[in-house]
C-alpha positions in Angstrom: 40.3 32.6 -4.6 40.9 29.1 -5.7 43.1 28.5 -2.7 40.3 29.5 -0.3 37.9 27.0 -2.1 40.5 24.2 -2.0 41.2 24.8 1.7 37.5 24.9 2.5 36.9 21.6 0.8 40.0 20.1 2.5 38.7 21.3 5.9 35.3 19.8 5.2 36.9 16.5 4.4 38.9 16.6 7.6 36.0 17.7 9.8 33.7 15.0 8.4 36.5 12.4 8.8 37.0 11.6 5.1 40.7 12.1 5.6 42.8 11.5 8.7 45.5 13.7 10.3 48.1 12.2 7.9 46.0 13.3 4.9 45.1 9.7 4.0 41.6 8.7 3.0 39.6 6.9 5.8 37.2 4.2 5.0 34.4 6.7 4.3 36.9 8.8 2.3 37.4 5.8 0.1 33.6 5.4 -0.3 33.3 9.1 -1.3 36.2 8.9 -3.7 34.8 5.8 -5.3 31.4 7.3 -5.6 32.7 10.5 -7.2 35.0 8.4 -9.5 31.9 6.5 -10.6 30.3 9.6 -11.9 32.6 9.5 -14.9 32.8 13.2 -15.8 29.4 14.4 -14.4 30.5 17.2 -12.1 26.9 18.4 -11.7 26.2 15.3 -9.7 29.1 15.7 -7.2 27.1 17.6 -4.6 24.3 15.1 -4.7 26.9 12.3 -4.3 28.3 14.0 -1.2 24.8 14.3 0.3 24.1 10.6 -0.5 27.3 9.5 1.2 26.4 11.7 4.2 23.0 10.1 4.4 24.5 6.7 4.1 26.8 7.5 7.1 23.7 8.6 9.1 21.9 5.4 8.2 19.1 7.3 6.4 19.8 6.1 2.9 18.5 2.5 2.6 16.5 0.5 0.1 13.9 -0.4 2.7 10.4 0.2 1.3 9.0 0.3 4.8 11.3 3.1 6.1 8.4 5.6 6.0 5.6 4.0 8.0 4.1 7.4 8.9 3.6 8.5 5.3 0.0 7.4 4.7 -1.4 7.4 1.2 2.0 7.1 -0.6 1.9 5.1 -3.8 3.3 1.8 -2.6 1.7 -0.5 -5.1 2.9 -1.4 -8.6 6.0 -3.0 -10.1 9.3 -3.2 -8.4 10.6 -0.3 -10.5 7.8 2.0 -9.4 8.4 0.9 -5.7 12.1 1.7 -6.2 11.2 5.2 -7.5 8.6 5.7 -4.7 11.2 5.0 -2.0 13.6 7.5 -3.5 10.8 10.0 -3.9 9.9 9.6 -0.3 13.5 9.8 0.8 14.0 13.1 -1.1 10.8 14.5 0.3 11.6 13.4 3.9 15.2 14.9 3.9 14.4 18.0 1.9 12.0 19.3 4.5 14.9 19.9 7.0 14.5 20.3 10.7 11.6 22.1 12.2 12.4 25.5 13.7 10.8 26.6 16.9 11.4 30.1 18.0 11.1 31.3 21.6 8.3 33.8 22.1 9.6 37.3 22.5 7.3 39.9 23.9 7.9 43.5 23.0 7.2 46.4 25.4 6.3 49.8 24.2 8.6 52.4 25.5 6.9 55.2 27.4 8.2 58.6 26.6 8.6 61.0 29.4 7.7 64.5 28.3 10.6 66.9 29.1 
């Protein structure tokens, strides 16, 4: 079972280009390895670290307070510490919503039974 897990993780790293074809870390692989090494024995934070590095790669993780102009009524006043927390709160809220799903309308017909 462990081998399946290890191969899955390795495949994820290869597909997301954290390692190259020669099994060496790419630039983003080094960022991820450094971030995980910086956790210093907190394995419960590893998944969040991988998500954070992925958001960094997408350009979604920044320290820009004005990155959410459409969020009206958000608490943007206060000290720099509260502004820092507000941005991270908005970032989590924004990305935890996920994409919207739109289903195609399907109409169902009633089957008519023909009496024998």
